[in-house]
C-alpha distance (Angstrom), angle and dihedral (degrees) to the residues before:
residue distance angle dihedral
X1 . . .
X2 3.76 . .
X3 3.75 141.2 .
X4 3.84 119.7 -60.0
X5 3.81 92.3 -119.5
X6 3.79 91.7 77.8
X7 3.79 104.6 98.0
X8 3.77 97.2 167.0
X9 3.76 105.4 94.3
X10 3.79 99.3 -139.9
X11 3.81 92.0 60.6
X12 3.80 95.6 42.5
X13 3.80 95.6 50.7
X14 3.77 100.3 38.2
X15 3.79 94.1 69.1
X16 3.79 101.9 -113.6
X17 3.81 109.1 -179.8
X18 3.78 137.6 168.0
X19 3.79 113.5 -86.6
X20 3.79 98.1 -110.0
X21 3.82 92.2 63.6
X22 3.78 109.6 97.0
X23 3.79 93.5 -175.5
X24 3.77 141.4 1.9
X25 3.82 117.4 -73.0
X26 3.81 89.8 -138.9
X27 3.79 127.2 78.0
X28 3.81 114.6 -93.2
X29 3.78 111.1 -78.2
X30 3.77 120.2 -150.3
X31 3.76 100.1 -144.9
X32 3.80 94.1 40.6
X33 3.80 87.6 55.5
X34 3.80 91.5 50.0
X35 3.79 92.7 46.7
X36 3.81 92.0 52.2
X37 3.81 94.1 54.9
X38 3.76 93.3 81.1
X39 3.78 100.7 170.8
X40 3.79 94.3 43.3
X41 3.78 106.0 40.9
X42 3.78 103.3 40.1
X43 3.79 140.0 1.0
X44 3.79 134.7 -151.1
X45 3.76 123.9 -128.0
X46 3.81 130.5 161.8
X47 3.83 90.0 -2.3
X48 3.82 91.3 -61.0
X49 3.81 123.8 121.8
X50 3.78 114.9 -143.5
X51 3.82 108.3 -143.5
X52 3.79 100.7 166.5
X53 3.77 92.8 120.1
X54 3.79 93.1 51.3
X55 3.80 89.1 53.9
X56 3.80 90.3 44.1
X57 3.81 93.3 55.3
X58 3.80 91.7 45.2
X59 3.80 91.0 51.9
X60 3.79 92.5 46.6
X61 3.79 92.7 51.1
X62 3.81 89.9 51.4
X63 3.83 89.3 48.4
X64 3.82 88.4 55.3
X65 3.81 90.9 54.9
X66 3.78 101.8 -93.4
X67 3.79 121.5 136.5
X68 3.78 119.4 -139.6
X69 3.79 97.0 -139.0
X70 3.82 93.8 163.7
X71 3.73 122.8 22.8
X72 3.80 93.8 -104.3
X73 3.80 99.2 27.3
X74 3.78 133.0 74.8
X75 3.80 134.7 -173.3
X76 3.79 141.9 176.2
X77 3.80 127.8 -128.4
X78 3.79 93.6 1.1
X79 3.80 93.9 -61.3
X80 3.79 94.7 147.2
X81 3.77 124.1 171.5
X82 3.81 105.6 -100.1
X83 3.79 90.1 -158.1
X84 3.80 91.5 56.1
X85 3.80 95.8 44.0
X86 3.79 92.7 48.8
X87 3.77 88.3 56.1
X88 3.81 95.6 43.6
X89 3.82 91.4 46.4
X90 3.81 90.9 48.2
X91 3.79 92.8 -123.8
X92 3.79 126.1 150.9
X93 3.79 114.4 -74.2
X94 3.80 136.0 170.6
X95 3.79 124.7 -141.8
X96 3.82 120.6 -159.5
X97 3.78 126.9 -160.7
X98 3.82 135.7 23.0
X99 3.81 115.9 -27.0
X100 3.82 92.7 6.6
X101 3.80 119.2 139.0
X102 3.81 130.3 -142.0
X103 3.78 131.5 -167.9
X104 3.79 131.4 -156.9
X105 3.83 130.8 159.6
X106 3.80 96.0 -22.9
X107 3.80 92.9 -44.5
X108 3.76 119.2 114.1
X109 3.78 124.1 -163.4
X110 3.76 126.6 -164.6
X111 3.79 120.1 -164.6
X112 3.80 117.2 -135.3
X113 3.80 110.2 -85.9
X114 3.82 94.7 -150.5
X115 3.81 102.4 87.3
X116 3.84 92.5 -153.7
X117 3.81 92.7 54.6
X118 3.79 89.3 43.2
X119 3.81 92.7 55.8
X120 3.82 93.0 43.6
X121 3.79 90.4 57.4
X122 3.80 91.9 45.3
X123 3.81 90.3 52.6
X124 3.80 89.1 51.3
X125 3.84 89.0 53.1
X126 3.80 88.4 -116.4
X127 3.77 129.3 132.3
X128 3.83 109.1 -100.7
X129 3.77 95.7 -148.1
X130 3.78 149.7 89.2
X131 3.81 120.6 -126.7
X132 3.78 126.9 -150.6
X133 3.77 128.6 -175.6
X134 3.78 111.1 -140.6
X135 3.79 117.8 -128.1
X136 3.80 123.2 -135.3
X137 3.80 88.1 -101.7
X138 3.80 91.5 51.9
X139 3.77 91.2 50.3
X140 3.81 92.1 47.9
X141 3.81 92.2 50.1
X142 3.80 92.8 48.4
X143 3.80 92.2 46.3
X144 3.82 89.5 55.5
X145 3.80 93.3 44.8
X146 3.79 96.1 48.2
X147 3.80 96.1 38.1
X148 3.79 94.1 54.8
X149 3.80 92.0 45.0
X150 3.82 96.7 62.8
X151 3.78 129.0 70.0
X152 3.80 96.1 -118.3
X153 3.79 90.0 61.7
X154 3.78 133.5 -151.7
X155 3.80 123.4 -51.3
X156 3.82 115.3 -131.7
X157 3.80 88.2 -155.7
X158 3.79 91.6 55.5
X159 3.79 92.3 51.2
X160 3.81 92.1 47.4
X161 3.80 91.5 49.3
X162 3.80 97.2 46.3
X163 3.80 101.9 34.3
X164 3.80 110.1 35.4
X165 3.80 92.9 154.4
X166 3.82 91.6 55.5
X167 3.80 99.1 37.7
X168 3.82 98.3 95.5
X169 3.80 89.7 51.8
X170 3.80 90.0 46.0
X171 3.84 93.1 52.0
X172 3.81 91.4 53.7
X173 3.80 90.2 53.9
X174 3.80 92.4 46.8
X175 3.82 91.0 52.5
X176 3.80 90.7 48.2
X177 3.81 95.1 51.8
X178 3.79 94.3 42.0
X179 3.79 86.9 54.4
X180 3.79 91.5 49.5
X181 3.79 91.1 50.3
X182 3.81 92.8 -118.3
X183 3.81 93.5 119.1
X184 3.78 138.0 40.3
X185 3.81 122.3 -148.9
X186 3.79 121.5 -150.4
X187 3.80 128.4 158.8
X188 3.82 92.4 -13.3
X189 3.81 91.7 -53.3
X190 3.80 124.2 114.0
X191 3.78 122.6 -151.0
X192 3.77 133.2 178.0
X193 3.78 112.2 -100.7
X194 3.80 111.2 -106.1
X195 3.80 91.8 -121.6
X196 3.82 91.2 55.5
X197 3.82 101.7 43.1
X198 3.77 92.6 112.6
X199 3.82 87.3 63.9
X200 3.80 95.1 51.0
X201 3.81 93.0 117.7
X202 3.79 92.9 49.8
X203 3.81 92.0 48.0
X204 3.81 92.7 47.7
X205 3.80 92.9 47.6
X206 3.81 90.6 58.4
X207 3.83 87.6 64.3
X208 3.80 94.1 52.7
X209 3.77 123.5 115.1
X210 3.79 107.2 -135.9
């Protein structure tokens, strides 16, 4: 796991954390474990990444009654992680403790990761955090990233309403990835094709405005 501010997929999915963390703050996740075992789960040859086992485990979990509600998270009977869905839906959330992040009305706060500095500020009755205001481009990029990562997908109408200045660019990317078979379009909502879910980060990053 790492902070939400990392938009570039390779950082976000490779589990970069601050040094003081000895383990992930989240419960063990089956597919994250598989994806981290590079030499055992898949191999590279001729610049191609073999992901058959990732797809196999995803299919088996679905066969056993689990729902893949986010491309690396599963649940049964609608018992989704509220923490995860708040983040993916870009709703307000509050993070407590060193290195935790919070989000409120397009402002993101990150608490100091150094626990000593964190406690010093607390003892001074000061806020131990840094605040950033997200730009329109930041919000657009995060909307794409989070929308394509969850099972309900990304609404074309929502993007058109919120990001008029980026919509023409967005439509070109949608057409490209529909043509490549990376996305499915149904009722004005785009979703990552089941066979390409492992590449969700790469697909989303192609939509980003840099």
